[in-house]
C-alpha positions as CSV (number, residue, x, y, z in Angstrom):
1,X,42.9,-47.0,184.2
2,X,44.4,-46.6,180.8
3,X,43.0,-43.6,179.0
4,X,42.9,-42.8,175.3
5,X,43.8,-39.1,175.9
6,X,46.4,-36.9,177.4
7,X,46.4,-36.8,181.2
8,X,46.0,-33.0,181.0
9,X,43.0,-33.1,178.7
10,X,41.2,-36.3,179.3
11,X,38.4,-37.3,177.0
12,X,35.7,-38.4,179.4
13,X,32.1,-38.8,178.4
14,X,29.7,-37.2,180.9
15,X,28.4,-40.6,182.0
16,X,31.8,-41.7,183.2
17,X,33.3,-38.5,184.7
18,X,32.7,-39.6,188.3
19,X,34.5,-42.9,187.6
20,X,37.3,-41.1,185.9
21,X,37.8,-38.8,189.0
22,X,37.5,-41.7,191.4
23,X,40.2,-43.7,189.6
24,X,42.5,-40.6,189.3
25,X,42.2,-40.1,193.1
26,X,42.1,-43.7,194.4
27,X,44.2,-45.5,191.8
28,X,46.2,-44.5,188.8
29,X,45.5,-43.1,185.3
30,X,47.9,-44.1,182.6
31,X,48.3,-42.4,179.3
32,X,50.8,-42.9,176.5
33,X,50.0,-39.5,175.0
34,X,51.9,-36.3,175.8
35,X,50.3,-33.5,177.7
36,X,48.0,-31.5,175.6
37,X,47.6,-34.1,172.8
38,X,44.2,-34.2,171.1
39,X,42.1,-37.3,171.2
40,X,41.4,-39.0,167.9
41,X,39.6,-42.1,166.9
42,X,42.9,-43.9,166.5
43,X,43.8,-43.0,170.1
44,X,41.4,-45.6,171.3
45,X,43.0,-48.4,169.3
46,X,46.5,-47.2,170.5
47,X,45.2,-47.3,174.1
48,X,44.0,-50.9,173.6
49,X,47.5,-51.9,172.6
50,X,48.8,-50.2,175.8
51,X,46.3,-52.0,177.9
52,X,47.2,-55.3,176.4
53,X,50.9,-54.7,177.0
54,X,50.3,-53.9,180.6
55,X,48.0,-56.8,181.3
56,X,48.7,-60.5,182.0
57,X,45.7,-61.4,179.9
58,X,42.5,-60.1,178.3
59,X,38.9,-61.0,179.2
60,X,36.3,-60.3,176.5
61,X,32.8,-60.4,177.9
62,X,31.0,-58.7,175.1
63,X,32.0,-57.3,171.7
64,X,30.8,-56.8,168.2
65,X,32.3,-57.6,164.9
66,X,34.2,-54.4,164.6
67,X,34.5,-53.3,168.2
68,X,37.7,-52.0,169.9
69,X,37.5,-55.0,172.1
70,X,38.2,-57.2,169.1
71,X,41.4,-55.1,168.5
72,X,42.2,-55.5,172.2
73,X,42.0,-59.3,171.8
74,X,44.2,-59.2,168.7
75,X,46.8,-57.1,170.6
76,X,46.8,-59.5,173.5
77,X,47.6,-62.3,171.2
78,X,50.4,-60.4,169.5
79,X,51.8,-59.6,172.9
80,X,51.7,-63.3,173.8
81,X,49.0,-62.8,176.4
82,X,46.0,-65.2,176.9
83,X,42.6,-64.2,175.7
84,X,39.5,-65.5,177.6
85,X,36.3,-65.2,175.6
86,X,32.8,-65.4,177.0
87,X,30.7,-68.1,175.4
88,X,28.5,-65.4,173.9
89,X,31.4,-63.8,172.0
90,X,32.8,-67.2,170.9
91,X,29.4,-68.2,169.5
92,X,27.9,-65.0,168.1
93,X,30.9,-63.2,166.4
94,X,32.9,-64.4,163.5
95,X,36.2,-63.4,165.0
96,X,35.3,-65.0,168.3
97,X,34.4,-68.3,166.6
98,X,37.7,-68.1,164.7
99,X,39.7,-67.5,167.9
100,X,37.8,-70.2,169.8
101,X,38.3,-72.8,167.1
102,X,41.5,-74.0,168.6
103,X,43.7,-72.7,165.8
104,X,45.4,-70.2,168.1
105,X,47.1,-71.0,171.4
106,X,46.1,-69.3,174.7
107,X,42.5,-68.6,173.8
108,X,39.9,-70.0,176.2
109,X,36.1,-69.9,176.3
110,X,34.2,-69.7,179.5
111,X,30.5,-70.1,180.0
112,X,30.3,-70.4,183.8
113,X,31.5,-68.1,186.5
114,X,33.5,-70.9,188.0
115,X,35.4,-71.5,184.8
116,X,36.2,-67.8,184.6
117,X,37.5,-67.7,188.1
118,X,39.7,-70.7,187.4
119,X,41.2,-69.3,184.2
120,X,41.7,-65.8,185.7
121,X,43.3,-67.3,188.8
122,X,45.7,-69.3,186.7
123,X,46.7,-66.3,184.6
124,X,47.3,-64.3,187.8
125,X,49.4,-67.0,189.5
126,X,51.5,-67.5,186.4
127,X,52.1,-63.8,185.6
128,X,53.7,-63.7,182.1
129,X,55.4,-67.1,181.6
130,X,56.4,-68.6,178.3
131,X,53.5,-69.4,176.1
132,X,53.8,-73.2,176.2
133,X,53.8,-73.3,180.0
134,X,50.9,-70.9,180.2
135,X,48.9,-72.9,177.6
136,X,49.5,-76.2,179.4
137,X,48.6,-74.7,182.7
138,X,45.3,-73.1,181.5
139,X,44.4,-76.4,179.8
140,X,44.9,-78.2,183.1
141,X,48.5,-79.4,182.8
142,X,51.3,-78.7,185.3
143,X,51.9,-75.2,186.4
């Protein structure tokens, strides 16, 4: 998990403390912040950029007009990573409609679980190839 705080002083809401502890013991917690750093509102946006940089792509299931998830999608695009939007986000948010309009490469809309599996599988198989090859593969061309 990528956290928006220092490893030594994690910001963890009570509702997710158990999950935080589980990930710390069974997986890995990653932070770009030095030990003892305080968590600020901007820390969460900075964390989103780190998540995008570490990921092969970003899946947006739900998000509002000004959510951090919107920033995550923007970061993914700037990092050359594909963005997969749920139909709900693509239809019910202005930014989702703009991304889904086809004006930006590597943005895909899914409405069925099968479509999601297909796109995520392709992203995973391709890793981080050049954008033209990724775009062609996700749209059904040669991989």
